N, C-alpha and C positions, 0 to 999 in steps of 0.2 A: 504494500500500500504506500502511496506517495505521501510525502509530508508537505503541508502548506504552512508557511510561516509569513509573518508580517515584519517588514524591515523598513526603517526610516532610510531615506536616501536624499541626495542632493543632485540637482541637474549637473551633468558632467561626469557623474559616477559611471563607470562602464555598465553597471546593471540597469541604468536608465536608458541606455541606447535603444533597446527594442521599443520602449514606450515612445520615445521621441520620434524614431524613424517611422513606426507604424502609424502613430497618431498624425504625424505630418502628412504621410501618404493618404490617409483616410480623409483628412480635412481638404487637401488639395483635390482629391478625386471628387469630393462632393461640392466644394465651394470655389475651386480654381485658385487664383493667386491670393485671394483673401484667406485661404487656409494657411498659407505660408506666413502671411502677416500676423495671423493670430498666434501662431507658435513662436514667432520672434518678438511678440509684443510685450512679454513680461520677463524681466531679468530673473535669474536664478535666486537672487536674494529674497524675492517676494515669497518664495516657497520654503523658507527656512525659519526655524524658531527664533524668537518667540511669537512672531506674528503669522507665520505660515508653516506648512509641513508638506513634504512629498513622501508618500509611502508606496511600497511595492508589495504585492503578494508573490512569494516565491514558492514554486513547487519543485521540491528536490533541488533547491538552490538556483533555479532558473526563473526569471521574471515572467509571470503570466497575466498579471493585472496590476493596475496602479491608479493613483490619482493624487490630487493635491488640494490644498486650500491656501488662501492668502487673505490678508486683512482687506476688508471692503470698507468698514468703518469701525469705530471703537467697540461696537457690540456685535458686529456681523463679519463672519468669514464668507469668502466666496469660493465655491468649488470650481476647480479647473483641472484640466489634463486627465480626465477620466478615460481609462483605456483598459481593454481586455484583448489579449492576443487572439488573433482570428482562430487559431486552432483550439482555443480554450473557452470559447463563448458558449452560452446556454448552460452554464454550470453553477450559476449563482455567485460568480466571483465579483461581478460589479456591485451586487447588493452588499457583499462582504466589504468591499472597498468603501462604499458609502457609509456603512455602519462604523468602520474603523475611523474614517475621517470625521464623522459626527462626534464620536467619542473623544477624539483628540482635540477637536475644536471646542467642545464643552470644557475639557480639562484646561484649555488655554484661556478660558474665561469668556468665550463668545456665547451669546444667547440666541443667535439667529444665524441661519445659513441662507445665502442668496446664490443663485446661479443662473446662467443662461445657457441654452443649447440652441442649435440652429434648426430651422424648420425642415431641413433635409436630413435630420437624424431622428427618425421615428423611434428607433430603439432606445435612444437616450430619453426622449419624451416619455416613453412607456416606463422606463426604469424609475424616473423621478416621480411619476404619478403613483407607481406601485410601492414606492418607499415612503409615501406620506408627504411629499412636497405639494404645496399649494400653488397651482398655476396662477400667474399674474397676467393672464391673457385669456381670451375667449377660446375655450377648448373645442367649440363647435365650428370655429372658423377654419375653412380649408382654402389654401392658396397655393398656387404653383410658383409664386414668387418667394424668394428668400426673405425671412424675417427672424429676429431673435425671439426665443420663447423663454421668458423669465419665470423663475420659480423661487419660492422661499419656504423655510421650515423653521419653526420655533424650537429651539433646543432646550427650553426650560422644562418641557414635558419629560417625565421620567421615561427611561427606556428599559426594556427587558434585556438583561444580560449585558454587562459592560465589556466592550472590546478592550483588548490589551495589546500594546505595542511592545515589541522586543527591541 
């Protein structure tokens, strides 16, 4: 049986290479040049403690999923860089990353999480709806044009089972 562990990381670590490479490819495939701009738009420092965090899920030492948060405002963390390796999707790994990031953001003193995903990412939209995020847009609206889909979640509500970082 394989072992799944949670590890803190920083952009530039060799372990983050699959996340950055695959996420950039995914964004560019869906959004064109705007995907490259999004990936280059936030310096690594934004995802380091005390204001941010990047973590990876490792299966037998290999990165299979990850994500990050950064400071949005004094009470709000913003989720960014959510990724699951293509060969490891549909296994609940993204839900695990969200739970780990929420726990870490709560421990860092944040009371709310904000995030945006793109309208060309229905999987992400489904993930956030399924994990209790409140959509800040009309969920019935269907558009062929790109637009951001903002979500929020109150972290003050207690959660079942605290996630632990190693």
